C-alpha positions as CSV (number, residue, x, y, z in Angstrom):
1,M,-9.2,35.5,16.1
2,V,-4.9,35.4,16.7
3,L,-4.7,32.6,19.6
4,T,-2.0,33.1,21.9
5,A,1.4,31.3,22.8
6,I,2.0,29.5,25.0
7,V,2.3,31.9,27.7
8,P,-0.2,30.4,30.4
9,S,-2.8,32.9,31.8
10,L,-3.7,30.5,34.5
11,A,-1.0,29.4,37.0
12,Q,-1.0,26.0,37.6
13,P,-4.9,26.0,36.8
14,S,-6.6,24.0,38.4
15,D,-9.1,21.5,37.1
16,A,-12.6,23.2,38.1
17,E,-10.9,25.9,36.0
18,L,-10.2,24.1,33.0
19,T,-13.6,22.1,33.5
20,T,-15.1,25.8,33.2
21,L,-13.1,26.6,30.2
22,I,-13.5,23.4,28.3
23,D,-17.1,23.6,29.1
24,A,-17.0,26.9,26.9
25,L,-16.5,25.1,23.8
26,A,-19.9,24.3,23.7
27,P,-22.2,27.1,23.1
28,G,-22.3,30.1,21.2
29,S,-21.4,30.5,18.2
30,Y,-18.0,29.2,16.0
31,S,-16.5,32.8,17.3
32,D,-16.9,31.6,20.5
33,R,-16.2,28.8,20.4
34,E,-12.4,30.1,19.0
35,A,-12.1,32.4,21.7
36,A,-12.7,29.5,24.2
37,I,-9.6,27.3,21.9
38,A,-7.7,30.1,22.5
39,A,-8.5,30.6,26.1
40,L,-7.6,26.6,26.9
41,V,-4.5,27.4,24.5
42,A,-3.5,30.1,26.9
43,T,-3.6,27.5,30.0
44,G,-0.3,25.6,28.5
45,D,-1.8,22.5,30.2
46,T,-0.5,19.2,28.0
47,R,-4.3,17.6,28.5
48,V,-6.0,20.7,26.5
49,S,-4.0,18.8,23.4
50,P,-5.9,15.5,23.0
51,I,-9.4,17.3,23.8
52,L,-9.0,19.4,21.0
53,N,-8.1,16.9,18.8
54,T,-11.4,15.1,19.7
55,L,-13.2,18.3,18.8
56,S,-11.3,18.5,15.1
57,E,-12.9,14.8,14.7
58,G,-16.2,16.0,15.3
59,D,-16.0,13.0,18.7
60,L,-16.8,16.2,21.3
61,Y,-20.7,16.1,22.9
62,V,-22.2,18.5,25.1
63,V,-24.5,17.1,27.4
64,E,-27.4,19.8,26.8
65,A,-29.3,19.3,29.9
66,T,-26.4,20.1,32.0
67,G,-23.7,22.1,29.3
68,R,-21.1,19.7,30.3
69,V,-18.6,18.8,27.8
70,V,-17.9,15.0,27.6
71,Y,-16.8,12.3,25.8
72,V,-19.4,9.8,24.8
73,E,-19.3,5.9,23.9
74,R,-22.6,3.9,22.6
75,Q,-24.3,2.0,24.9
76,G,-27.3,0.6,23.3
77,D,-29.7,3.3,22.9
78,N,-27.9,5.5,25.5
79,Y,-24.3,7.2,25.5
80,A,-21.7,6.5,28.4
81,T,-20.5,9.8,29.2
82,T,-16.8,10.8,30.6
83,D,-14.8,13.8,31.7
84,P,-12.4,14.5,28.8
85,L,-10.2,15.7,31.4
86,T,-10.2,13.5,34.0
87,G,-11.7,10.2,32.9
88,A,-14.1,9.9,35.4
89,D,-17.5,8.4,35.1
90,L,-20.0,10.4,34.2
91,G,-23.2,8.3,33.9
92,E,-25.2,7.6,31.0
93,V,-27.6,10.1,28.9
94,G,-30.1,9.7,26.1
95,R,-28.6,9.7,22.7
96,R,-31.2,12.6,22.6
97,D,-29.7,14.4,25.3
98,A,-25.9,14.9,24.2
99,E,-25.4,16.6,20.7
100,K,-22.3,16.8,19.2
101,V,-20.0,20.4,19.2
102,R,-20.0,21.4,16.2
103,V,-16.7,22.6,14.3
104,N,-16.3,23.9,10.8
105,N,-13.4,24.0,8.4
106,N,-11.8,26.8,9.3
107,L,-12.4,25.9,13.3
108,R,-10.3,22.3,12.5
109,R,-7.5,25.5,11.0
110,V,-6.9,27.0,14.3
111,I,-7.1,23.6,16.1
112,R,-4.6,22.5,14.4
113,S,-2.6,25.8,14.9
114,A,-3.5,25.7,18.3
115,I,-2.1,21.8,18.7
116,G,0.6,22.8,17.4
117,Q,1.0,25.8,19.7
118,M,1.3,23.7,22.3
119,T,3.3,20.7,21.1
120,L,5.6,22.9,19.1
121,L,7.8,23.6,22.7
122,S,7.2,19.6,23.8
123,D,10.1,17.7,25.9
124,D,9.3,15.5,23.2
125,P,11.5,15.4,20.3
126,A,8.7,13.4,17.9
127,T,5.7,15.7,19.5
128,R,8.0,18.8,17.8
129,R,8.3,17.1,14.7
130,A,4.7,16.5,14.7
131,A,3.4,20.3,15.5
132,A,6.2,21.8,13.2
133,Q,4.8,19.3,10.7
134,S,0.9,20.7,11.1
135,I,2.1,24.5,10.9
136,M,3.9,24.0,8.0
137,R,1.1,22.6,6.4
138,D,-1.5,25.5,7.6
139,A,1.2,28.1,6.9
140,D,-0.7,30.8,9.2
141,P,1.6,33.8,9.9
142,V,0.3,33.7,13.1
143,N,2.6,31.1,14.1
144,L,5.8,32.6,12.9
145,P,6.7,34.2,16.5
146,L,6.1,31.5,18.4
147,L,8.2,28.9,16.0
148,D,10.6,31.4,16.0
149,E,11.0,31.1,19.6
150,A,11.0,27.3,18.8
151,L,13.6,27.5,16.6
152,A,15.7,29.3,19.2
153,A,15.1,26.9,21.4
154,E,15.6,23.9,19.4
155,T,18.3,21.5,19.4
156,D,17.7,18.4,17.5
157,P,18.9,19.4,14.6
158,G,16.3,16.8,12.5
159,V,13.4,18.9,13.6
160,K,15.0,22.2,13.3
161,T,15.6,21.7,10.0
162,L,11.7,21.4,9.7
163,M,10.9,24.2,11.7
164,E,13.1,26.0,9.6
165,T,11.3,24.9,6.6
166,A,7.9,25.4,8.3
167,R,8.9,28.7,8.6
168,A,10.4,29.2,5.2
169,F,6.2,27.7,3.9
170,I,5.1,30.8,6.2
171,V,7.1,33.2,5.1
172,L,7.1,32.5,1.5
173,Q,3.4,33.1,1.5
174,D,3.0,35.7,3.4
175,P,2.8,39.2,1.9
176,D,3.9,41.1,4.3
177,A,7.3,39.2,4.6
178,S,10.3,41.2,3.4
179,I,11.8,41.0,-0.2
180,E,14.9,39.9,1.1
181,D,13.8,37.2,3.6
182,R,10.9,35.4,0.3
183,E,13.8,35.5,-1.0
184,A,16.1,33.6,1.4
185,A,12.4,31.3,1.6
186,A,12.1,30.0,-1.3
187,P,15.2,27.8,-2.5
188,V,14.3,26.4,1.2
189,V,11.1,25.5,0.4
190,A,12.4,23.8,-3.0
191,K,14.5,21.7,-0.9
192,S,12.1,20.5,1.4
193,G,11.0,17.7,-1.6
194,D,7.2,18.1,-0.1
195,S,5.1,17.4,-2.4
196,S,2.7,20.7,-1.7
197,A,6.4,22.7,-2.0
198,I,5.7,22.9,-5.8
199,T,2.9,24.1,-5.3
200,V,3.4,26.8,-2.8
201,L,6.1,28.4,-5.5
202,R,3.5,28.8,-8.1
203,G,1.2,30.7,-5.3
204,A,4.2,32.4,-4.5
205,L,5.4,33.3,-8.1
206,A,2.2,34.6,-9.2
207,N,1.9,37.3,-6.6
208,A,5.9,37.7,-6.2
209,P,7.2,40.9,-6.9
210,D,9.4,41.2,-10.3
211,G,12.7,41.1,-8.5
212,L,11.8,38.0,-6.7
213,K,10.5,35.9,-9.4
214,A,13.6,34.9,-11.5
215,D,14.5,33.4,-8.1
216,I,11.5,31.6,-7.3
217,Q,11.3,30.5,-10.8
218,A,14.1,29.2,-10.7
219,S,13.8,27.4,-7.4
220,L,10.8,26.1,-9.2
221,D,12.6,24.4,-12.2
222,G,14.7,22.6,-9.9
223,L,12.1,21.2,-8.4
224,N,10.0,20.1,-11.4
225,R,13.0,18.4,-12.9
226,D,13.7,16.3,-8.8
227,A,9.9,15.8,-9.1
228,A,10.6,14.5,-12.9
229,A,13.5,12.4,-11.8
230,W,11.5,10.6,-8.5
231,G,8.4,10.3,-11.1
232,A,10.5,7.6,-13.2
233,V,11.6,6.1,-10.2
234,Q,8.6,5.6,-9.1
235,N,7.9,4.4,-12.2
236,V,10.2,1.5,-12.1
237,W,9.1,0.8,-8.6
238,Y,5.3,0.5,-9.9
239,G,7.1,-1.7,-12.5
240,I,8.7,-4.1,-10.3
241,S,5.6,-4.2,-8.3
242,L,3.5,-5.0,-11.0
243,G,6.8,-7.6,-12.4
244,S,6.7,-9.3,-8.9
245,V,3.1,-10.3,-9.5
246,L,3.5,-11.5,-12.8
247,L,6.1,-13.4,-11.8
248,L,4.4,-14.8,-8.9
249,A,1.5,-16.1,-11.7
250,A,3.8,-17.1,-14.2
251,I,6.9,-18.9,-12.7
252,G,4.1,-22.0,-11.8
253,L,3.7,-22.0,-15.8
254,A,6.8,-21.8,-16.3
255,I,7.6,-25.4,-15.1
256,T,3.9,-27.0,-16.6
257,F,4.5,-25.3,-19.9
258,G,7.8,-24.4,-20.1
259,V,9.0,-28.4,-19.0
260,M,6.1,-30.6,-19.5
261,G,4.9,-29.3,-22.9
262,V,1.5,-28.8,-21.3
263,I,-0.2,-25.6,-22.4
264,N,-2.4,-25.3,-19.3
265,M,-5.1,-23.1,-20.0
266,A,-6.3,-24.1,-16.5
267,H,-3.4,-22.5,-14.7
268,G,-5.1,-19.0,-13.8
269,E,-7.9,-21.4,-11.8
270,M,-5.7,-22.8,-9.9
271,V,-4.2,-18.9,-8.9
272,M,-8.5,-18.7,-8.5
273,L,-8.1,-21.7,-6.1
274,G,-5.3,-20.5,-3.8
275,A,-6.9,-17.0,-3.2
276,Y,-9.6,-18.7,-2.3
277,T,-8.4,-20.8,0.2
278,T,-6.6,-18.0,1.7
279,F,-10.2,-16.4,2.4
280,M,-11.2,-20.2,3.5
281,T,-8.4,-20.2,5.9
282,Q,-9.4,-16.1,7.0
283,A,-12.9,-17.4,7.7
284,L,-12.3,-20.4,9.7
285,I,-9.3,-18.5,12.1
286,R,-11.8,-16.0,12.3
287,Q,-14.6,-18.3,13.6
288,Y,-12.4,-21.3,15.2
289,A,-9.5,-18.8,16.8
290,P,-9.7,-15.1,16.1
291,G,-6.6,-14.6,18.4
292,L,-4.8,-15.9,15.2
293,A,-6.7,-13.7,12.4
294,E,-3.5,-11.7,12.4
295,Y,-1.0,-15.1,11.8
296,S,-3.7,-15.9,9.3
297,L,-1.5,-15.7,5.7
298,A,1.2,-18.3,7.9
299,V,-1.9,-20.7,7.6
300,A,-3.0,-19.9,3.9
301,L,0.8,-20.2,2.6
302,P,1.1,-23.6,3.0
303,A,-2.9,-25.0,2.7
304,A,-3.0,-23.2,-0.3
305,F,0.3,-24.6,-1.5
306,L,-0.7,-28.3,-0.5
307,F,-4.4,-28.3,-1.4
308,T,-3.3,-26.8,-5.4
309,A,-0.4,-29.0,-5.9
310,L,-3.0,-31.7,-4.8
311,V,-5.4,-30.4,-7.4
312,G,-3.1,-30.4,-9.8
313,I,-1.9,-33.7,-9.3
314,A,-5.6,-34.8,-9.8
315,I,-5.6,-33.0,-13.0
316,E,-2.4,-34.5,-15.0
317,R,-3.3,-38.5,-13.8
318,G,-6.6,-37.5,-14.3
319,V,-6.5,-36.3,-18.1
320,I,-3.1,-35.1,-18.5
321,R,-0.9,-38.0,-18.9
322,W,-3.3,-39.0,-21.7
323,L,-2.4,-36.4,-23.9
324,Y,1.8,-36.0,-24.1
325,G,2.7,-35.0,-26.6
326,R,0.1,-33.6,-27.9
327,P,-0.3,-29.9,-26.9
328,L,-2.8,-28.2,-28.9
329,E,-4.9,-31.3,-27.1
330,T,-3.8,-30.0,-23.7
331,L,-4.6,-26.5,-24.8
332,L,-8.5,-27.7,-25.2
333,A,-8.9,-29.9,-22.2
334,T,-7.0,-27.5,-19.5
335,W,-9.5,-25.2,-20.9
336,G,-12.5,-27.1,-20.5
337,I,-11.3,-27.8,-16.9
338,S,-10.9,-24.0,-16.6
339,L,-14.6,-23.5,-16.8
340,I,-15.6,-26.7,-14.7
341,L,-13.7,-25.2,-11.8
342,Q,-14.6,-21.5,-12.3
343,Q,-18.3,-23.0,-12.3
344,S,-17.4,-24.9,-9.0
345,V,-16.6,-22.1,-7.2
346,R,-19.6,-20.2,-8.4
347,T,-22.0,-23.1,-7.4
348,I,-20.5,-22.7,-3.9
349,F,-18.9,-19.4,-3.6
350,G,-21.3,-17.3,-5.4
351,P,-20.0,-15.1,-8.4
352,T,-19.6,-12.4,-5.9
353,N,-16.2,-10.8,-4.8
354,Q,-15.1,-12.5,-1.0
355,M,-13.5,-10.1,0.6
356,V,-9.5,-10.8,2.3
357,S,-8.7,-8.5,4.8
358,N,-5.2,-7.1,5.3
359,P,-2.6,-8.0,8.4
360,S,-1.3,-4.8,10.2
361,W,2.0,-5.3,9.0
362,M,0.7,-5.5,5.1
363,S,-1.3,-2.2,5.4
364,G,-0.4,1.5,5.4
365,S,2.2,3.0,3.0
366,V,6.1,4.7,4.0
367,A,7.6,7.9,2.2
368,F,10.8,6.9,0.9
369,Y,12.6,10.1,-0.7
370,G,10.2,10.7,-2.8
371,L,8.9,7.6,-3.4
372,S,5.9,6.2,-2.0
373,I,5.7,2.3,-1.1
374,T,2.7,0.4,0.0
375,W,3.0,-1.7,2.5
376,N,1.4,-4.7,0.8
377,R,3.4,-4.5,-2.5
378,F,6.7,-4.3,-1.2
379,W,6.1,-7.7,0.9
380,I,4.7,-9.1,-1.9
381,V,7.8,-8.4,-4.1
382,M,9.6,-10.0,-0.9
383,F,7.4,-12.6,-1.3
384,A,8.3,-13.3,-5.2
385,I,11.8,-13.2,-4.3
386,A,11.8,-16.2,-2.0
387,V,9.3,-18.0,-4.1
388,F,12.2,-18.1,-6.8
389,L,14.8,-18.6,-4.8
390,M,13.1,-21.6,-3.7
391,L,12.2,-23.2,-6.3
392,L,15.8,-22.6,-8.1
393,M,16.9,-24.9,-4.6
394,I,14.4,-28.0,-5.4
395,L,15.4,-27.6,-8.9
396,N,18.9,-27.0,-8.7
397,R,19.6,-29.3,-5.0
398,T,17.3,-31.8,-4.4
399,P,16.4,-35.4,-5.9
400,L,12.9,-33.9,-7.6
401,G,14.9,-31.0,-9.1
402,L,17.7,-33.7,-10.5
403,Q,15.4,-35.9,-12.2
404,M,13.0,-33.1,-13.4
405,R,15.7,-31.7,-15.3
406,A,17.0,-35.7,-16.5
407,V,12.9,-35.9,-18.3
408,T,13.6,-32.7,-19.6
409,Q,16.4,-33.3,-21.5
410,N,16.1,-36.8,-22.5
411,R,12.4,-38.9,-21.5
412,R,13.9,-42.0,-23.1
413,M,17.1,-41.8,-21.5
414,A,16.0,-41.1,-18.0
415,S,13.3,-44.1,-17.9
416,A,16.2,-46.6,-18.8
417,M,18.3,-45.5,-15.8
418,G,15.4,-46.2,-13.7
419,I,13.8,-42.9,-13.1
420,R,9.5,-43.5,-12.6
421,T,8.7,-40.5,-15.8
422,P,4.7,-40.5,-14.4
423,M,5.5,-40.1,-10.6
424,V,8.1,-36.9,-12.4
425,D,5.5,-35.5,-14.5
426,A,2.9,-35.7,-11.7
427,L,4.7,-34.8,-8.7
428,T,6.4,-31.8,-11.7
429,F,2.8,-31.3,-13.0
430,G,1.6,-30.6,-8.8
431,L,4.9,-28.3,-8.0
432,G,3.7,-26.1,-10.6
433,S,0.1,-25.4,-9.8
434,G,0.9,-25.7,-6.0
435,I,3.3,-22.2,-7.3
436,A,0.2,-20.6,-8.9
437,G,-1.7,-21.5,-5.5
438,L,1.1,-19.4,-3.6
439,A,0.6,-16.4,-6.4
440,G,-3.0,-16.8,-5.7
441,V,-2.6,-16.3,-1.8
442,A,-0.5,-12.9,-2.6
443,L,-2.7,-11.7,-4.4
444,S,-5.5,-11.9,-2.5
445,Q,-4.1,-8.9,-0.4
446,I,-4.8,-7.2,-4.0
447,D,-7.3,-8.1,-6.2
448,N,-10.8,-8.9,-5.8
449,V,-10.9,-12.9,-4.8
450,S,-14.1,-13.9,-7.6
451,P,-14.2,-16.6,-9.7
452,N,-12.2,-14.7,-12.9
453,L,-9.5,-13.8,-10.8
454,G,-6.8,-16.6,-12.5
455,Q,-8.3,-15.3,-16.3
456,G,-6.7,-11.9,-15.8
457,Y,-2.9,-13.4,-15.2
458,I,-3.0,-16.5,-17.6
459,I,-2.6,-14.4,-20.7
460,D,0.2,-12.0,-19.4
461,S,1.8,-15.6,-17.5
462,F,2.1,-16.9,-21.2
463,M,4.2,-13.6,-22.6
464,V,5.8,-14.1,-19.9
465,V,7.1,-17.6,-19.9
466,V,7.3,-16.9,-24.1
467,F,9.1,-14.0,-23.4
468,G,11.8,-14.8,-21.2
469,G,12.8,-18.0,-22.6
470,V,10.5,-21.5,-22.6
471,G,11.5,-23.3,-19.2
472,N,14.0,-21.1,-18.3
473,L,12.8,-19.4,-14.7
474,W,15.7,-16.9,-15.0
475,G,14.2,-16.0,-18.3
476,T,10.6,-15.6,-16.4
477,L,12.5,-13.2,-13.6
478,V,13.9,-11.2,-16.2
479,G,10.3,-11.4,-18.1
480,A,8.6,-10.6,-16.2
481,L,10.3,-7.7,-14.3
482,T,10.9,-6.2,-18.0
483,L,7.3,-6.2,-18.8
484,G,6.2,-5.0,-15.6
485,V,8.4,-2.1,-16.0
486,A,7.7,-1.4,-19.8
487,N,4.1,-1.1,-19.2
488,K,3.8,0.8,-16.4
489,F,6.0,3.4,-18.5
490,L,3.6,2.9,-21.3
491,E,0.6,3.3,-19.2
492,P,0.8,7.2,-18.6
493,Y,0.8,7.6,-22.3
494,A,-0.9,5.0,-24.5
495,G,-3.7,4.2,-21.5
496,A,-4.0,1.2,-20.2
497,V,-5.7,-1.3,-22.3
498,L,-3.7,-0.1,-25.2
499,G,-0.1,-0.5,-23.9
500,K,-0.6,-3.8,-23.0
501,I,-1.5,-4.3,-27.4
502,L,1.8,-2.6,-27.6
503,I,3.4,-4.6,-25.5
504,L,1.8,-7.8,-27.4
505,V,3.1,-6.3,-30.1
506,M,6.5,-5.9,-29.3
507,I,6.4,-9.5,-27.9
508,I,5.2,-10.5,-31.1
509,L,8.3,-9.0,-33.1
510,F,11.1,-9.9,-30.6
511,I,9.7,-14.0,-31.0
512,Q,10.1,-13.5,-34.7
513,R,14.0,-12.4,-34.3
514,R,14.2,-15.1,-31.4
515,P,11.8,-17.5,-31.2
516,R,13.1,-19.6,-27.9
517,G,12.9,-15.8,-26.4
518,L,15.8,-14.6,-24.2
519,F,17.0,-17.1,-22.5
520,A,16.6,-20.2,-24.6
521,L,16.4,-23.6,-23.0
522,K,16.2,-27.4,-24.6
523,G,14.1,-28.8,-23.5
524,R,11.2,-31.7,-24.0
525,A,9.1,-29.2,-25.6
526,I,12.0,-28.4,-28.5
527,E,12.7,-31.5,-29.0
528,Q,9.4,-32.1,-30.1
């Protein structure tokens, strides 16, 4: 069935005439529905497009007793029906009295083509762009005359380029097109950079005459080179994304381990507590202030920081302060604390994963040239940078930061100068734990919130801190990004597990040459 172009067959059709054509979508076979779609398209009425779109999604119904095609909304055991053309209320019918207007894949393709026809000459550039993209996806030669007509009338440069690309997609796959047209279409398809361009060129190469194969192969080779280059850039982005997660998880450890000399095996549990604080915050907001659900992360961030910082201070005052200078004993003590915290969370929340929803601004993805960037990862990268800068400011521009650096460089001299070193120890440990809680908020948006959440990041965090340089924040940043990018480049060749093993081996070999890491920092742990 060839759909007609937008040449109205009805002079300003009335609502009654359009309703008759819409009702014709229900009876008969799929071929009959295709004919009914063509008749609706021929009216040129703009209200037809959303009706056809609803039909394609399988949400158009017919009332069996009357034959009326309607929109439905479930109301208990019944359907509330409305007129798809005018939106008028048509009353309720039983759920057994209305049946879906069925479509198959071929009919969906026809509907997409029909919607493209009805919107290709729209006054709205965005509508014309969407129509051109739909026609390019289907690449149906039937749409070629309409596309040529739209190209002749198009004034928007961006939309015109997209229409020319859609035309090239159609021509290159049309066996009836001339060799000259197909030869001109091949570089246009290659230039588009569309993800389907390689598939289209490969299909055209298989069926192309000998005189055309060289041109198509050249276009395909160029596209493959571009795809390889963008693939490398995509891996760099994935590595930066992973590195930002490692930075968030490791930056708090850089304080407790690098500055204080404490091997804190419970650091992962601080991350886990931050994630569960996010879960609890969302649950309370949903229950008591559902209108603020979109802003739950803004509430969860300070809540997670304060809660985990207080837990960290309690651990330091209750256990760690008795173990300074004995790193192996701090390892055993904090490992025991980590087990206690994990079991406590299992007892309260259960062992299963908890759901933490993403706000709308962290959902979905965006295509940037050849890159695919998910919004949740993008904002986590931005958040990691903000936390890093905030911590730098605290260490270099506040009295606490000055006292922390003084105690790190010479504890006895700092004490002799009147600095209350026990208070500095508690606040430092609390700061590192609070930042781990912030990492938990971020990780709750990309990972499962469970009692074992922190265990997946504790080893990587220690590797980042040791590789970058114990106690050096800039080293932690460089180490996290380096390990993240290296891991993503190794994964396609070695696999996820073997890739991590290779990274660990390389770090061990590196530390043999530079025991203090990339950026050596003199501190309490090194003095001892």
